[in-house]
C-alpha positions in Angstrom: 29.2 17.9 -0.8 30.9 16.8 1.8 28.3 18.2 4.1 25.2 16.5 2.4 27.4 13.0 3.7 28.1 13.9 6.8 24.6 14.7 7.3 24.3 11.7 5.6 25.6 9.6 8.1 24.4 11.3 11.2 20.6 10.5 10.0 21.8 7.0 9.4 22.6 6.8 13.0 19.5 8.4 14.1 18.0 5.9 12.4 19.6 3.4 13.7 19.3 4.6 17.1 15.6 5.0 17.2 14.3 2.7 14.7 12.8 5.5 12.2 13.5 5.8 8.5 15.0 9.3 7.1 15.0 10.1 3.9 18.7 11.9 4.2 21.1 8.9 4.1 24.2 7.6 2.6 22.7 5.6 -0.6 20.3 8.3 -0.9 23.1 11.2 -1.1 25.3 8.9 -3.5 22.3 8.1 -6.2 21.4 12.2 -6.2 25.8 13.4 -6.6 26.5 10.7 -9.1 27.7 11.9 -12.5 24.0 11.0 -14.8 24.7 12.2 -18.5 23.4 10.3 -20.9 24.2 10.5 -24.5 23.2 8.8 -27.6 25.2 10.3 -30.3 26.7 6.6 -31.1 23.1 4.9 -31.4 22.1 7.5 -33.7 25.3 6.9 -36.0 25.7 3.1 -35.8 21.8 2.4 -35.5 20.1 4.8 -37.3 18.4 5.7 -33.7 15.8 8.6 -33.1 13.9 9.6 -30.1 10.2 9.2 -30.2 9.9 12.0 -28.0 12.4 14.5 -27.5 14.1 15.4 -24.2 12.1 19.1 -23.1 8.9 17.4 -24.0 9.7 13.7 -21.6 11.4 15.4 -19.0 8.3 18.1 -18.6 6.0 14.2 -18.6 8.7 12.6 -15.8 8.3 15.9 -14.1 4.3 15.6 -14.0 4.5 12.1 -13.1 6.9 12.5 -10.5 4.5 14.9 -8.5 1.4 12.8 -9.1 2.7 9.2 -8.5 6.3 9.7 -6.1 6.2 13.0 -4.4 5.0 12.7 -1.0 1.9 14.1 0.6 2.8 15.5 4.0 0.3 16.2 6.3 -0.5 18.6 8.8 1.3 18.0 12.5 3.8 15.0 10.3 6.2 16.7 13.2 10.4 16.1 12.4 9.9 12.6 11.1 9.0 14.4 7.6 7.8 10.7 6.4 4.1 10.8 4.9 2.6 7.5 5.2 2.7 7.4 1.3 6.1 7.7 2.0 6.4 5.1 4.8 4.4 3.1 2.2 6.7 3.1 -0.5 10.0 2.4 1.5 8.0 -0.8 3.0 7.5 -2.4 -0.1 11.2 -1.8 -1.3 11.9 -3.2 2.3 10.1 -6.5 1.5 11.7 -6.9 -2.0 15.1 -7.5 -0.2 
């Protein structure tokens, strides 16, 4: 884990030097390594909640959606930068909203 954070800091320095956006940065490593376990037992007990879509089915749908809508489609000869134009467009949209 410490290795990922170290690499993220190196990538952030390279970002600053080159003006290029890298996917590996401190924020992304932090988000990817944070605790993400959710438990609906309290909602089931207190509110009588029952999910409409089960976890396995919902997870499969989520993976399919990410494959079709979010994962970059890399071009041959993309170089060391590693970002497709679609990914760069998404990053630019996020920058505009800040």
